[in-house]
C-alpha positions in Angstrom: -150.8 -152.9 -39.9 -154.1 -154.5 -38.8 -152.3 -156.5 -36.0 -150.9 -153.2 -34.6 -154.3 -151.6 -34.4 -155.8 -154.7 -32.7 -153.2 -154.4 -29.9 -154.0 -150.7 -29.3 -156.5 -149.8 -26.6 -157.7 -146.3 -26.1 -157.4 -144.8 -22.6 -158.5 -141.5 -21.2 -157.2 -139.9 -18.1 -159.5 -137.3 -16.6 -158.5 -134.6 -14.0 -161.1 -132.3 -12.6 -159.8 -128.9 -11.5 -161.4 -126.0 -9.7 -161.2 -122.5 -11.3 -158.1 -121.7 -9.3 -156.3 -124.8 -10.9 -156.5 -126.9 -7.7 -157.0 -130.6 -8.6 -160.4 -131.6 -7.3 -160.3 -135.3 -8.5 -157.9 -137.3 -10.5 -157.4 -141.0 -11.4 -155.0 -141.8 -8.6 -157.5 -140.4 -6.0 -160.3 -142.5 -7.5 -158.0 -145.5 -7.3 -157.3 -144.8 -3.7 -161.0 -144.4 -2.8 -161.8 -147.7 -4.6 -159.1 -149.5 -2.7 -160.4 -148.1 0.6 -163.9 -149.3 -0.3 -162.6 -152.7 -1.4 -160.2 -153.3 1.5 -162.1 -151.6 4.3 -159.4 -149.2 5.5 -157.0 -146.5 4.3 -154.0 -148.2 5.8 -154.8 -151.5 3.9 -155.5 -149.5 0.7 -152.2 -147.5 1.0 -150.3 -150.7 1.6 -151.9 -152.5 -1.4 -151.2 -149.5 -3.7 -147.6 -149.2 -2.5 -148.0 -145.6 -1.3 -147.3 -144.2 2.2 -150.3 -144.0 4.4 -149.7 -140.3 5.0 -149.7 -139.6 1.2 -153.0 -141.4 0.7 -154.5 -139.6 3.8 -153.3 -136.2 2.6 -154.9 -136.6 -0.9 -158.2 -137.8 0.5 -158.2 -134.9 3.0 -157.7 -132.5 0.1 -161.0 -133.7 -1.3 -162.7 -132.4 1.9 -161.6 -128.9 0.9 -163.3 -129.0 -2.4 -166.4 -126.7 -2.1 -169.8 -128.4 -2.2 -171.5 -127.7 -5.5 -168.2 -127.4 -7.3 -168.7 -128.3 -11.0 -166.6 -129.0 -14.0 -166.8 -126.5 -16.8 -169.2 -123.7 -17.6 -172.6 -124.0 -15.9 -174.4 -122.2 -18.8 -176.5 -124.5 -20.9 -175.4 -124.7 -24.5 -177.0 -126.2 -27.6 -180.6 -126.9 -28.4 
């Protein structure tokens, strides 16, 4: 049993959505943005990730439609 637990690794996938359900940011978009930063161009990033350039471009363009100041969750402060 202990050897099974040692081979397990927790992972969390986070998706940020706007109030209307539109995805604002997800893991694949972060991966694409990192690849663009590392490789220097969207074309190179798309090629390295094995996705069509148009798909990568469309997802990044969707980020531009996210309203400035959009936040995750309830803006009211809770707790102490």
